[in-house]
Backbone of each chain as ProteinMPNN parsed JSONL, in Angstrom:
{"seq_chain_A": "MASAGLRILIFAKQKQPDLKIYIVKPQEAIVDTLQKTGFYQSVYIVDRETEELKG", "coords_chain_A": {"N_chain_A": [[22.867, 216.298, -102.973], [24.002, 218.155, -100.345], [25.992, 221.023, -99.276], [26.921, 220.347, -96.796], [27.309, 217.588, -96.909], [29.334, 217.478, -98.813], [31.358, 218.741, -97.427], [31.924, 216.838, -95.511], [33.107, 214.853, -97.064], [35.466, 216.164, -97.868], [36.631, 216.606, -95.366], [37.007, 213.976, -94.453], [38.854, 212.998, -96.322], [41.002, 214.686, -95.912], [41.695, 214.04, -93.339], [42.427, 211.444, -93.651], [44.443, 210.777, -95.933], [44.955, 208.632, -97.714], [42.564, 207.504, -98.141], [40.029, 205.999, -100.101], [37.221, 207.12, -101.742], [34.103, 205.898, -102.372], [31.167, 206.192, -104.253], [28.068, 204.886, -104.396], [25.994, 204.064, -106.982], [24.785, 206.724, -107.547], [22.155, 209.219, -107.713], [21.23, 211.098, -110.648], [21.211, 213.838, -110.107], [22.934, 214.033, -107.965], [25.352, 213.309, -109.103], [25.586, 215.443, -110.819], [25.959, 217.565, -109.012], [28.409, 216.767, -107.923], [30.023, 216.997, -110.173], [29.846, 219.743, -110.803], [31.045, 220.903, -108.6], [33.571, 219.998, -108.712], [34.243, 217.647, -107.475], [33.975, 215.273, -108.678], [36.153, 214.073, -109.955], [37.603, 213.138, -107.895], [36.456, 211.107, -106.524], [35.193, 207.736, -106.519], [32.843, 206.538, -108.671], [30.491, 204.053, -108.587], [28.493, 201.266, -109.744], [27.45, 199.326, -108.115], [27.548, 197.97, -104.794], [30.275, 196.208, -103.889], [31.653, 193.143, -102.456], [34.235, 193.717, -101.76], [34.153, 196.472, -101.265], [32.553, 196.514, -99.033], [34.276, 195.701, -97.181]], "CA_chain_A": [[23.901, 216.364, -101.941], [24.202, 219.535, -99.915], [27.378, 221.368, -98.967], [27.313, 219.628, -95.574], [27.83, 216.295, -97.357], [30.622, 217.709, -99.484], [32.344, 219.047, -96.38], [32.309, 215.568, -94.872], [34.053, 214.189, -97.97], [36.761, 216.865, -97.764], [37.162, 216.362, -94.027], [37.467, 212.587, -94.38], [40.04, 212.841, -97.165], [42.114, 215.416, -95.298], [42.092, 213.292, -92.144], [42.997, 210.167, -94.061], [44.747, 211.046, -97.352], [44.928, 207.427, -98.55], [41.181, 207.02, -98.221], [39.334, 206.016, -101.394], [35.799, 207.377, -101.488], [33.23, 205.313, -103.386], [29.762, 206.584, -104.189], [27.39, 203.773, -105.055], [24.774, 204.297, -107.749], [24.167, 208.007, -107.179], [21.167, 209.806, -108.62], [21.801, 212.024, -111.627], [21.399, 215.154, -109.482], [24.128, 213.951, -107.115], [26.493, 213.35, -110.027], [25.633, 216.827, -111.298], [26.588, 218.358, -107.947], [29.817, 216.363, -107.835], [30.728, 217.554, -111.333], [29.914, 221.21, -110.706], [31.915, 221.321, -107.493], [34.905, 219.459, -108.944], [34.496, 216.461, -106.652], [33.759, 214.078, -109.494], [37.427, 213.44, -110.283], [38.272, 212.704, -106.661], [35.74, 209.98, -105.921], [34.902, 206.628, -107.434], [31.408, 206.293, -108.856], [30.306, 202.652, -108.971], [27.086, 200.89, -109.921], [26.947, 198.468, -107.036], [28.445, 197.784, -103.668], [30.866, 194.87, -103.957], [32.143, 192.619, -101.172], [35.48, 194.44, -101.451], [33.803, 197.771, -100.687], [31.984, 196.313, -97.696], [35.418, 195.507, -96.298]], "C_chain_A": [[24.181, 217.821, -101.607], [25.668, 219.774, -99.57], [27.854, 220.659, -97.694], [27.902, 218.259, -95.934], [29.182, 216.429, -98.025], [31.72, 217.999, -98.467], [32.831, 217.779, -95.689], [33.32, 214.821, -95.744], [35.432, 214.833, -97.872], [37.427, 216.535, -96.431], [37.753, 214.952, -93.929], [38.774, 212.402, -95.147], [41.249, 213.555, -96.555], [42.6, 214.722, -94.031], [42.833, 212.024, -92.523], [43.296, 210.232, -95.565], [44.683, 209.81, -98.253], [43.519, 206.882, -98.773], [40.659, 207.089, -99.656], [37.844, 206.165, -101.105], [34.984, 206.849, -102.664], [31.809, 205.834, -103.18], [28.991, 205.594, -105.048], [26.077, 204.234, -105.681], [24.09, 205.621, -107.383], [23.1, 208.429, -108.19], [21.87, 210.811, -109.532], [22.103, 213.388, -110.98], [22.637, 215.176, -108.584], [25.376, 214.041, -107.99], [26.686, 214.772, -110.54], [26.326, 217.725, -110.269], [28.072, 218.035, -107.84], [30.629, 216.953, -108.994], [30.907, 219.064, -111.187], [30.902, 221.679, -109.65], [33.324, 220.746, -107.623], [35.237, 218.239, -108.116], [34.515, 215.183, -107.48], [35.056, 213.318, -109.757], [38.102, 212.814, -109.062], [37.561, 211.561, -105.954], [35.531, 208.903, -106.986], [33.391, 206.419, -107.483], [31.255, 204.848, -109.322], [28.813, 202.317, -109.017], [26.54, 200.034, -108.782], [28.014, 198.304, -105.966], [28.976, 196.348, -103.7], [31.311, 194.423, -102.566], [33.414, 193.344, -100.745], [35.183, 195.773, -100.773], [33.261, 197.627, -99.279], [33.084, 196.081, -96.674], [35.305, 194.242, -95.505]], "O_chain_A": [[24.548, 218.615, -102.474], [26.479, 218.848, -99.573], [29.046, 220.402, -97.533], [28.881, 217.824, -95.328], [30.07, 215.599, -97.829], [32.86, 217.563, -98.622], [34.003, 217.663, -95.33], [34.271, 214.228, -95.234], [36.445, 214.138, -97.802], [38.618, 216.229, -96.371], [38.846, 214.758, -93.398], [39.69, 211.729, -94.674], [42.38, 213.083, -96.67], [43.78, 214.804, -93.688], [43.742, 211.582, -91.82], [42.484, 209.787, -96.376], [44.384, 209.935, -99.441], [43.323, 205.915, -99.508], [40.821, 208.1, -100.34], [37.281, 205.413, -100.309], [35.15, 207.292, -103.801], [31.321, 205.9, -102.052], [29.221, 205.474, -106.251], [25.179, 204.727, -104.998], [22.936, 205.623, -106.956], [23.14, 208.046, -109.36], [22.956, 211.303, -109.225], [23.125, 214.009, -111.274], [23.304, 216.203, -108.457], [26.329, 214.75, -107.666], [27.814, 215.245, -110.678], [27.177, 218.542, -110.621], [28.896, 218.936, -107.685], [31.778, 217.358, -108.815], [31.993, 219.594, -111.421], [31.522, 222.733, -109.794], [34.172, 220.972, -106.761], [36.397, 217.831, -108.057], [35.008, 214.146, -107.036], [35.072, 212.087, -109.782], [39.06, 212.052, -109.194], [38.011, 211.098, -104.905], [35.677, 209.144, -108.184], [32.751, 206.157, -106.464], [31.828, 204.462, -110.341], [27.987, 202.998, -108.409], [25.338, 200.016, -108.518], [29.208, 198.476, -106.209], [28.212, 195.393, -103.555], [31.343, 195.215, -101.624], [33.656, 193.564, -99.558], [35.866, 196.163, -99.826], [33.472, 198.493, -98.429], [32.878, 196.235, -95.471], [36.192, 193.931, -94.709]]}, "seq_chain_B": "MEQQRFPGTLDALEPIRKYVEATARSAGLDHKAVYKVCLAVDEIATNIVVHGYEEAGLQGDLKIGASVEDDNLVIQLEDQGKAYDPNLHLIPDAGDLSAPFESRKIGGLGIFLALDGVDDIQYKTTGKANIHRFIIRLPHEREPEE", "coords_chain_B": {"N_chain_B": [[0.962, 236.959, -100.366], [0.79, 233.891, -98.918], [2.197, 232.737, -95.905], [4.251, 230.301, -94.239], [5.277, 229.625, -90.921], [8.181, 228.864, -89.12], [10.181, 227.817, -86.305], [13.431, 229.3, -85.891], [15.456, 227.16, -86.155], [17.518, 224.194, -86.635], [15.715, 222.125, -86.835], [13.725, 223.077, -88.398], [14.411, 222.717, -91.002], [13.619, 220.358, -92.347], [10.678, 220.421, -92.559], [10.578, 222.76, -94.105], [11.887, 221.97, -96.404], [10.091, 220.069, -97.341], [7.91, 221.681, -97.878], [8.942, 223.314, -99.932], [9.512, 221.402, -101.883], [6.934, 220.37, -102.467], [5.718, 222.693, -103.394], [7.286, 223.369, -105.632], [6.902, 221.146, -107.267], [4.133, 221.303, -107.745], [4.128, 223.579, -109.219], [5.031, 222.736, -111.615], [7.649, 222.033, -112.159], [10.362, 219.915, -113.259], [11.822, 216.777, -112.095], [14.618, 217.111, -111.644], [14.889, 219.885, -111.523], [13.31, 220.442, -109.321], [14.785, 219.214, -107.31], [17.072, 220.857, -107.349], [16.066, 223.358, -106.611], [15.145, 222.795, -104.038], [17.592, 222.2, -102.848], [18.881, 224.693, -103.047], [17.282, 226.392, -101.424], [17.517, 225.033, -99.03], [20.271, 225.27, -98.456], [20.544, 228.053, -98.024], [18.703, 228.435, -95.946], [19.888, 226.862, -93.979], [22.266, 228.317, -93.558], [21.148, 230.662, -92.511], [20.073, 229.746, -90.078], [22.377, 228.686, -88.776], [24.466, 230.66, -88.993], [23.146, 233.16, -89.018], [21.384, 233.11, -86.869], [22.218, 231.22, -84.651], [25.142, 231.498, -84.315], [25.246, 234.222, -84.121], [23.986, 234.696, -81.806], [21.266, 235.131, -81.738], [17.659, 234.897, -81.832], [14.781, 233.707, -83.563], [12.339, 233.5, -86.2], [11.708, 231.459, -89.126], [10.184, 232.297, -92.016], [8.265, 231.155, -94.68], [7.126, 231.387, -98.01], [5.322, 231.268, -101.131], [4.839, 232.202, -104.566], [3.445, 232.701, -107.832], [4.818, 234.714, -110.188], [4.502, 236.55, -113.013], [6.202, 234.67, -115.315], [7.472, 233.21, -113.448], [8.348, 231.134, -110.687], [8.307, 232.147, -107.409], [9.959, 231.895, -104.464], [9.865, 232.806, -101.183], [11.865, 233.575, -98.453], [12.068, 234.444, -95.133], [13.677, 236.058, -92.408], [14.841, 236.994, -89.086], [17.414, 237.244, -88.374], [21.024, 237.8, -88.219], [22.041, 239.975, -90.759], [22.848, 238.986, -94.089], [23.988, 239.121, -97.292], [23.728, 236.859, -99.82], [24.609, 237.239, -102.383], [26.86, 238.745, -102.211], [28.764, 237.101, -101.398], [31.883, 235.524, -101.711], [32.283, 233.431, -104.245], [33.513, 230.117, -105.051], [36.157, 229.937, -107.465], [37.196, 228.727, -110.743], [39.687, 227.624, -110.277], [39.599, 227.021, -107.542], [37.6, 225.104, -107.588], [38.725, 223.038, -108.967], [40.713, 222.128, -107.418], [42.568, 219.627, -105.618], [41.232, 217.341, -103.125], [42.912, 217.422, -100.875], [43.872, 220.002, -100.62], [41.689, 221.542, -100.387], [39.459, 224.041, -99.113], [37.462, 223.707, -96.225], [34.212, 224.29, -96.502], [32.282, 227.032, -97.92], [30.97, 226.223, -100.173], [28.238, 226.147, -100.041], [26.666, 228.491, -100.669], [27.45, 228.747, -103.279], [26.24, 226.437, -104.403], [23.594, 227.105, -103.884], [23.18, 229.429, -105.442], [23.575, 228.304, -107.906], [21.411, 226.669, -108.142], [19.02, 227.944, -108.726], [17.416, 230.469, -110.801], [17.824, 233.064, -109.97], [18.749, 234.798, -106.986], [17.289, 237.048, -105.009], [17.939, 239.589, -102.68], [17.124, 241.363, -99.753], [17.337, 243.585, -96.96], [15.436, 244.825, -94.327], [15.955, 245.973, -91.99], [14.324, 245.133, -89.956], [13.821, 242.634, -90.863], [15.244, 240.027, -92.891], [15.12, 239.256, -96.275], [15.006, 236.704, -98.56], [14.565, 236.049, -101.928], [13.866, 233.523, -104.033], [14.174, 232.953, -107.368], [12.664, 231.247, -109.951], [12.526, 230.35, -113.209], [9.644, 229.334, -114.887], [8.83, 226.392, -116.754], [7.739, 226.704, -120.116], [4.479, 225.899, -121.185], [3.87, 223.308, -123.493], [2.871, 223.919, -126.823], [-0.245, 222.763, -128.018], [-0.236, 219.955, -130.168], [-1.026, 219.9, -133.635]], "CA_chain_B": [[1.647, 235.663, -100.304], [0.57, 233.192, -97.646], [3.482, 232.24, -95.409], [4.301, 229.363, -93.117], [6.28, 230.082, -89.976], [8.874, 227.813, -88.375], [11.234, 228.365, -85.441], [14.714, 229.39, -86.6], [16.373, 226.11, -85.703], [17.77, 223.177, -87.669], [14.519, 221.288, -86.976], [12.83, 223.671, -89.4], [14.87, 222.443, -92.375], [12.845, 219.276, -92.973], [9.386, 220.913, -93.071], [10.793, 223.747, -95.173], [12.201, 221.216, -97.615], [8.847, 219.456, -97.841], [7.111, 222.774, -98.44], [9.541, 223.727, -101.212], [9.338, 220.306, -102.843], [5.53, 220.331, -102.892], [5.438, 223.91, -104.166], [7.972, 223.294, -106.923], [6.214, 220.12, -108.074], [2.825, 221.794, -108.195], [4.364, 224.631, -110.225], [5.331, 222.085, -112.887], [9.071, 221.784, -112.385], [10.695, 218.495, -113.355], [12.487, 216.192, -110.92], [15.938, 217.697, -111.423], [14.704, 221.282, -111.111], [12.787, 220.408, -107.943], [15.941, 218.9, -106.461], [17.974, 222.011, -107.275], [15.403, 224.406, -105.826], [15.185, 222.336, -102.633], [18.974, 222.349, -102.383], [19.168, 226.126, -102.917], [16.601, 226.928, -100.232], [18.102, 224.346, -97.869], [21.58, 225.863, -98.166], [20.36, 229.39, -97.454], [18.034, 228.288, -94.641], [20.91, 226.362, -93.044], [23.129, 229.453, -93.223], [20.402, 231.581, -91.637], [19.991, 229.16, -88.734], [23.701, 228.509, -88.163], [25.228, 231.917, -88.909], [22.293, 234.321, -88.746], [20.788, 232.998, -85.535], [23.0, 230.572, -83.584], [26.456, 232.12, -84.099], [25.043, 235.638, -83.787], [23.316, 234.773, -80.505], [19.918, 235.674, -81.948], [16.574, 233.935, -81.985], [13.71, 234.228, -84.405], [11.601, 232.536, -87.017], [11.876, 231.38, -90.581], [8.876, 232.314, -92.67], [8.426, 230.804, -96.096], [5.928, 231.491, -98.828], [5.603, 231.133, -102.562], [3.84, 232.748, -105.478], [3.858, 232.714, -109.243], [4.829, 236.092, -110.667], [4.78, 236.446, -114.453], [6.477, 233.271, -115.646], [8.441, 232.728, -112.459], [7.995, 230.713, -109.331], [9.072, 232.931, -106.443], [9.894, 231.367, -103.102], [10.39, 233.862, -100.316], [12.293, 233.108, -97.132], [12.243, 235.651, -94.319], [14.199, 235.799, -91.065], [15.198, 238.193, -88.315], [18.775, 237.03, -87.89], [22.065, 238.71, -88.702], [21.89, 240.161, -92.203], [23.955, 238.547, -94.953], [23.565, 239.036, -98.687], [24.487, 235.776, -100.46], [25.192, 237.697, -103.654], [28.15, 239.37, -101.921], [29.657, 236.021, -100.974], [32.909, 235.172, -102.694], [32.066, 232.026, -104.612], [34.735, 229.483, -105.548], [36.412, 230.076, -108.899], [37.554, 227.468, -111.419], [40.86, 227.068, -109.6], [39.147, 226.416, -106.276], [36.763, 223.929, -107.851], [39.518, 221.941, -109.533], [41.764, 221.764, -106.458], [42.375, 218.303, -105.015], [40.662, 217.313, -101.77], [43.906, 217.692, -99.844], [44.103, 221.437, -100.447], [40.399, 222.239, -100.403], [38.972, 224.638, -97.878], [36.198, 223.126, -95.784], [33.227, 225.367, -96.477], [32.265, 227.94, -99.059], [30.253, 225.674, -101.318], [26.786, 226.225, -99.855], [26.072, 229.576, -101.453], [27.7, 228.373, -104.679], [25.177, 225.509, -104.808], [22.315, 227.82, -103.842], [23.094, 230.3, -106.621], [23.514, 227.442, -109.085], [20.171, 225.884, -108.167], [17.868, 228.73, -109.169], [17.81, 231.462, -111.796], [18.302, 234.268, -109.29], [18.391, 234.979, -105.581], [17.227, 238.474, -104.674], [18.057, 239.736, -101.228], [17.054, 242.712, -99.173], [17.141, 243.616, -95.522], [14.635, 246.006, -94.012], [16.279, 246.383, -90.635], [13.565, 244.229, -89.081], [13.817, 241.288, -91.439], [16.026, 239.752, -94.098], [14.235, 238.548, -97.206], [15.579, 236.061, -99.741], [13.572, 235.646, -102.933], [14.435, 232.575, -104.992], [13.429, 233.109, -108.619], [12.826, 230.084, -110.834], [11.711, 230.472, -114.432], [8.814, 228.152, -115.102], [8.856, 225.899, -118.137], [6.552, 227.054, -120.899], [3.679, 224.746, -121.599], [4.025, 223.029, -124.927], [1.686, 224.179, -127.638], [-0.874, 221.508, -128.46], [0.117, 219.58, -131.535], [-2.191, 219.83, -134.516]], "C_chain_B": [[1.418, 235.036, -98.924], [1.877, 232.559, -97.183], [3.292, 231.206, -94.314], [5.454, 229.782, -92.226], [6.866, 228.877, -89.218], [9.879, 228.468, -87.431], [12.577, 228.323, -86.163], [15.753, 228.436, -86.062], [16.541, 225.087, -86.822], [16.568, 222.248, -87.862], [13.565, 221.823, -88.043], [13.194, 223.24, -90.817], [14.019, 221.384, -93.076], [11.455, 219.768, -93.435], [9.533, 221.972, -94.167], [11.075, 223.024, -96.485], [10.937, 220.598, -98.219], [7.956, 220.517, -98.486], [7.635, 223.151, -99.832], [9.324, 222.654, -102.274], [7.906, 220.277, -103.377], [5.195, 221.534, -103.768], [6.045, 223.827, -105.561], [7.305, 222.266, -107.833], [4.891, 220.659, -108.613], [2.964, 222.917, -109.217], [4.784, 224.045, -111.565], [6.798, 221.85, -113.164], [9.345, 220.286, -112.467], [11.546, 218.067, -112.15], [13.807, 216.884, -110.607], [15.818, 219.142, -110.935], [14.191, 221.362, -109.678], [13.938, 220.161, -106.967], [16.814, 220.141, -106.264], [17.366, 223.152, -106.47], [15.441, 224.043, -104.338], [16.581, 222.543, -102.054], [19.3, 223.824, -102.136], [18.545, 226.694, -101.633], [17.202, 226.314, -98.964], [19.443, 224.966, -97.472], [21.43, 227.231, -97.487], [19.705, 229.297, -96.07], [19.022, 227.787, -93.581], [21.837, 227.497, -92.611], [22.431, 230.425, -92.275], [20.393, 231.048, -90.204], [21.365, 229.176, -88.053], [24.406, 229.848, -87.954], [24.355, 233.103, -88.475], [21.676, 234.31, -87.37], [21.79, 232.467, -84.498], [24.315, 231.31, -83.301], [26.336, 233.59, -83.702], [24.363, 235.809, -82.432], [21.91, 235.346, -80.603], [18.902, 234.542, -82.045], [15.49, 234.549, -82.861], [13.09, 233.115, -85.218], [12.16, 232.474, -88.433], [10.469, 231.354, -91.167], [9.085, 232.037, -94.15], [7.082, 230.89, -96.808], [6.306, 231.397, -100.296], [4.484, 231.753, -103.376], [4.357, 232.57, -106.906], [3.713, 234.145, -109.733], [5.332, 236.078, -112.105], [5.036, 234.978, -114.784], [7.458, 232.657, -114.651], [7.745, 232.184, -111.22], [8.904, 231.494, -108.389], [8.862, 232.322, -105.06], [10.582, 232.389, -102.199], [10.67, 233.305, -98.925], [12.668, 234.33, -96.304], [12.741, 235.274, -92.928], [14.525, 237.113, -90.365], [16.603, 238.064, -87.733], [19.738, 238.083, -88.397], [21.994, 238.776, -90.23], [23.115, 239.637, -92.957], [23.436, 238.359, -96.378], [24.378, 237.946, -99.399], [25.144, 236.201, -101.77], [26.54, 238.39, -103.452], [29.188, 238.339, -101.488], [30.646, 235.708, -102.096], [32.755, 233.691, -103.043], [33.35, 231.431, -105.171], [34.913, 229.701, -107.047], [36.861, 228.721, -109.461], [38.752, 226.805, -110.736], [40.493, 226.388, -108.301], [38.434, 225.091, -106.542], [37.548, 222.753, -108.432], [40.629, 221.5, -108.579], [41.508, 220.373, -105.891], [41.842, 218.423, -103.59], [41.644, 217.836, -100.723], [44.084, 219.189, -99.584], [42.804, 222.246, -100.462], [40.102, 222.875, -99.056], [37.647, 223.95, -97.513], [35.195, 224.27, -95.65], [33.292, 226.198, -97.741], [31.465, 227.449, -100.247], [28.738, 225.859, -101.232], [26.135, 227.291, -100.719], [26.304, 229.333, -102.944], [26.584, 227.445, -105.191], [23.814, 226.205, -104.846], [22.142, 228.678, -105.103], [22.971, 229.493, -107.906], [22.138, 226.796, -109.249], [18.954, 226.623, -108.68], [18.347, 229.776, -110.186], [18.326, 232.747, -111.16], [17.937, 234.168, -107.802], [18.444, 236.481, -105.308], [17.229, 238.586, -103.15], [17.834, 241.178, -100.834], [16.876, 242.575, -97.672], [16.448, 244.917, -95.184], [15.022, 246.606, -92.665], [15.547, 245.51, -89.628], [13.614, 242.791, -89.58], [14.741, 241.231, -92.651], [15.148, 238.906, -95.017], [15.045, 238.031, -98.395], [14.431, 235.698, -100.679], [14.269, 234.772, -103.976], [13.567, 232.625, -106.251], [13.731, 231.913, -109.529], [11.914, 230.277, -112.055], [10.934, 229.185, -114.664], [8.89, 227.701, -116.552], [7.572, 226.308, -118.854], [5.795, 225.784, -121.252], [3.816, 224.565, -123.1], [2.722, 223.337, -125.645], [1.072, 222.84, -128.037], [-0.541, 221.21, -129.917], [-1.13, 219.471, -132.384], [-2.255, 218.468, -135.182]], "O_chain_B": [[1.811, 235.597, -97.901], [2.58, 231.923, -97.968], [2.313, 231.23, -93.567], [6.488, 230.239, -92.712], [6.139, 228.001, -88.748], [10.377, 229.556, -87.72], [12.831, 227.416, -86.955], [16.804, 228.852, -85.572], [15.815, 225.102, -87.816], [16.413, 221.649, -88.926], [12.699, 221.095, -88.53], [12.384, 223.377, -91.735], [13.734, 221.504, -94.267], [11.091, 219.552, -94.59], [8.69, 222.06, -95.059], [10.571, 223.409, -97.54], [10.741, 220.602, -99.434], [7.327, 220.271, -99.516], [6.863, 223.288, -100.781], [8.995, 222.958, -103.421], [7.687, 220.172, -104.584], [4.478, 221.409, -104.761], [5.398, 224.171, -106.55], [7.163, 222.495, -109.034], [4.573, 220.491, -109.79], [2.042, 223.18, -109.988], [4.884, 224.774, -112.552], [7.166, 221.503, -114.287], [8.658, 219.483, -111.835], [11.93, 218.884, -111.313], [14.089, 217.207, -109.453], [16.553, 219.567, -110.044], [14.59, 222.242, -108.915], [14.043, 220.82, -105.932], [17.242, 220.437, -105.149], [18.072, 223.837, -105.73], [15.733, 224.887, -103.491], [16.736, 223.0, -100.922], [19.924, 224.163, -101.13], [19.208, 227.388, -100.863], [17.371, 226.996, -97.953], [19.714, 225.161, -96.288], [22.106, 227.523, -96.501], [20.106, 229.996, -95.139], [18.995, 228.233, -92.434], [22.156, 227.622, -91.429], [23.049, 230.948, -91.347], [20.662, 231.777, -89.25], [21.5, 229.616, -86.911], [24.888, 230.133, -86.858], [24.773, 233.936, -87.671], [21.464, 235.362, -86.765], [22.164, 233.188, -83.573], [24.567, 231.705, -82.163], [27.213, 234.134, -83.032], [24.183, 236.932, -81.962], [21.422, 235.973, -79.663], [19.248, 233.389, -82.305], [15.313, 235.767, -82.888], [13.3, 231.933, -84.946], [12.957, 233.309, -88.861], [9.666, 230.48, -90.838], [9.967, 232.611, -94.788], [6.045, 230.51, -96.265], [7.484, 231.442, -100.648], [3.336, 231.821, -102.937], [5.54, 232.323, -107.139], [2.624, 234.718, -109.698], [6.452, 235.646, -112.377], [4.171, 234.133, -114.553], [8.178, 231.711, -114.97], [6.716, 232.692, -110.775], [10.124, 231.5, -108.554], [7.74, 232.245, -104.558], [11.727, 232.778, -102.429], [9.824, 232.655, -98.311], [13.487, 235.148, -96.723], [12.285, 234.293, -92.341], [14.489, 238.187, -90.964], [16.935, 238.696, -86.73], [19.334, 239.116, -88.931], [21.899, 237.748, -90.902], [24.254, 239.817, -92.528], [22.554, 237.538, -96.627], [25.589, 238.093, -99.563], [26.119, 235.592, -102.21], [27.28, 238.598, -104.414], [30.347, 238.674, -101.245], [30.282, 235.64, -103.27], [33.06, 232.815, -102.233], [34.187, 232.157, -105.706], [33.947, 229.657, -107.808], [36.898, 227.715, -108.752], [38.82, 225.58, -110.631], [41.004, 225.314, -107.985], [38.629, 224.103, -105.834], [37.089, 221.612, -108.393], [41.399, 220.596, -108.901], [40.356, 219.981, -105.703], [41.98, 219.459, -102.94], [41.275, 218.581, -99.815], [44.406, 219.597, -98.468], [42.824, 223.474, -100.54], [40.441, 222.334, -98.003], [36.826, 223.654, -98.381], [35.332, 225.12, -94.77], [34.23, 226.087, -98.53], [31.297, 228.177, -101.226], [28.038, 225.74, -102.238], [25.16, 227.019, -101.421], [25.46, 229.673, -103.773], [26.053, 227.65, -106.282], [22.989, 225.935, -105.718], [21.092, 228.652, -105.744], [22.347, 229.933, -108.871], [21.746, 226.423, -110.355], [17.955, 225.998, -109.035], [19.549, 229.938, -110.397], [19.164, 233.439, -111.737], [16.95, 233.536, -107.427], [19.506, 237.1, -105.37], [16.609, 237.792, -102.442], [18.3, 242.099, -101.505], [16.338, 241.584, -97.18], [16.815, 245.979, -95.685], [14.475, 247.629, -92.254], [16.086, 245.185, -88.571], [13.464, 241.849, -88.803], [14.984, 242.228, -93.33], [14.511, 237.951, -94.573], [15.674, 238.795, -99.127], [13.44, 235.103, -100.254], [15.149, 235.232, -104.703], [12.365, 232.365, -106.194], [14.886, 231.613, -109.831], [10.692, 230.356, -111.93], [11.496, 228.089, -114.64], [8.999, 228.52, -117.464], [6.48, 226.266, -118.289], [6.38, 224.748, -121.569], [3.869, 225.528, -123.865], [1.63, 223.058, -125.15], [1.792, 221.894, -128.357], [-0.564, 222.093, -130.774], [-2.17, 219.007, -131.917], [-3.168, 218.206, -135.966]]}, "name": "protein", "num_of_chains": 2, "seq": "MASAGLRILIFAKQKQPDLKIYIVKPQEAIVDTLQKTGFYQSVYIVDRETEELKGMEQQRFPGTLDALEPIRKYVEATARSAGLDHKAVYKVCLAVDEIATNIVVHGYEEAGLQGDLKIGASVEDDNLVIQLEDQGKAYDPNLHLIPDAGDLSAPFESRKIGGLGIFLALDGVDDIQYKTTGKANIHRFIIRLPHEREPEE"}
């Protein structure tokens, strides 16, 4: 995940503070980026996309 | 060092990424290291196109090449845009990185990720060109077991 993707997460959360951001089954490298940049605590990492997430 | 040349536009990012991925794999890097090198070069190349060329009102190329020097893979990226040394960029500190989304600044993470993805980024500008050299220490081959 590049910085452009991280910027989108920040932008979305700042536009809609109540938004919950789920990341479904990310690769290890994505999790690594999320941890290093401090995003890990602000998103929900899940193993699969549930019907609830599909809305 | 043999170089490939691409126009200094966002369309160049995909072929550059493929070049870096193939080069890093053939140099023996593992999956995670390949990902990080690709990310590092992608972040810097994006900055060159967006800030060095587009925002500066300049046009030019991106030239990329690679070599193995001592025990390092060296990927060299050259442009003729506005000069900017990534090592002089103020990277986020621990406080910035632990801030909640609501108070985060949009931007500033690209160079942080680039510097994190490789062992070193050397930069110089000659007046005619800016040269980034991404240095990646290669894994030592394991000694054959007896």
